[in-house]
N, C-alpha and C positions, 0 to 999 in steps of 0.2 A: 535408116541408119539408128543404129541405137546409141544412146547419149550415155557417157561414162562419167560418174559423179568424179570429181577430182577432191582428194582428202584437202581440208583447208589446213593452215599451218596450225591451228588449235587442237585440231585431230592428229595430227603428226606429232605434235609437241606431246599429247597425252600418250600415244602408242609408244613413243620413246621413254616416256615416264615409266610407263609399265613394264617394258622390258627391261630398263635398266633396274628398277627396284626389284623385277623377280629374279634378276640376275644376282643382286646382292642378297636379298632376302633367301634365296636358294642356296647360295654359297654359305650363308652363315647356318641355316638349317642343316645342310650337309656336313657341316663340321660338328654341331650338335650332335647329330645322328651318329657319326662317327665315332666321336669320342664316348659316347655313352656306350655303343656295341663293343669297343675296344675295353672299356672298364669291365663292363659285366663278362667279357669272355675272360679276362684276366682273373676276376674273382670265381668265376663258376668252376672253372678247369674242369667241365662235364666231357664225357665221351662225343666225339661227332660222327658222323655215318661213313669216316675212314678210320679203319683200325688203325690203334697205335697214335691217332692224333686227337687229343684233348682241346678243349676250347681254351684258347689264350688271348693275350693281348692283340696278337697277330692274326687268329684266324678269320675274324670278319673280312680284314683287308685282303687277306690272301685268297677269300672265297670269292671274290668279286671276278677275277680274271678266269677261275677255274669254271664259271658258268659256260665262258665261251672256248676258252682253250684246253679245258681238261682238267681232270684230277690232279694232274703232277704239278698244276701250279698253287694248290692247297697247300699250306704249311701250318704247323703248330708254333714254329719259331720264325725269328726274322729272315727273309729272304728279299733282298733288295729289289729283284725285277718283279716278283707279285707284288710287292707291297706298292712299288711305285705305279704298277698299271692298276691296281685295286683302289689306290686312292685317287687317281687322275680319272679312272672311270666313274668312281662315286662323284666325285666333285663335279665333272661335266654333266652327269645325269641329275644331280642336285640343281645345277643352274638352269637346265632345259625344263625340268619340272616345276623349278621356281616359278619360271617367267609363265608357265601354263597356269600355275596355282594363283598366282597375282593377277593374272587376266581373267581368272574365273571369279576370283574374290572382287575385283573391281566391276565386274559385270553384275555380281548380286548384291554386293555392299556400297557400290559407288567409289568415288576416288578418294573420298574423307572417311574410311570406314572406322566405326567405333571398335576400341580394341579389344572388348570382350568378344563382340560379334566376330570380328577376325581370327582371333584364336580359337574360338569354338569350330568356326568353319574351316579354319586349318586343320584342326585336329581331325575333322571330319575327311577333310582331303587326304590327310596322310594315311588315315586308316584304309582309305580307298585304294590308295597306292599299294599298299601291303595285300590288298586281296588281290588286286588286279596283277601288279608287278610280281610280287615273291609267290603267292599261293598260285595262281592261274598260269602264268607264265614262266618265270623261273623254276618252280618245282615241277612244272610238266615237262620242261626241256631237260632237265637233269637227270641221268638215270640214278646217280648218287647225289643226295640232297647236300652237297658241301656247304652251299650258302646258308639253308635254312637251319641246318645243324653246328654251323660255326659258333653260335652261341645259343643258351638256351631259345625255345621257340616262343615262349611268353615274351621275351625281350625284343624280338621284331615288332609285335603289336605296339609295345611301348615305344620303341625307335621313332616307328612311323607317325605315332600320334605327335611324338615330340617334334619331329620335323616339321608336321604342319603347324604346330602351335608356334614354333619358332619363326616359321615363315610369314603366318599372319601377324604375329608381333611386330617382327622388323619390317613387314611391309606397311603396317598400319603408321609406325614411327615414320617411314620415309615418305610415304604419300601424302601425310598430314603436315609434312614439312613443304612438300613440293607447291610452287605457286599456282599450279593448273588446277 
């Protein structure tokens, strides 16, 4: 018979800390990224992949549901359904990716990471997300690149680096305050 290791209370507590920290840091990083992209869209007002729609404050948010639900969900102006689904989808992804990112950060840097190291590792994680999620998955899944052209393409790289940097910074603050 095979023996199974039972996690100790300390290991369970540490895992809970990582999940909570990842969720909070992911939410903060997701909000930072969303605000950045919305402001860039409002300032840029460049043509998107959809004729007649220029980037705007709302295009990055409405582009999110358009990835799965189709181009009709993509708007250059406020549309409550698209905005709601876009923000909810983005924040849920940010929380999940935040937990994964913080778990990776703790595995590499330990439970009390140094801020600069966590921010740098976070930036690398964010850029990895840009490559994997946006460039390899989303852009290959969409015939019309509503997401990638909802703001200037360079802004996605900056946004994902910002996501990771914010994730690393918030995670560092929370982990260093934790008694574990």
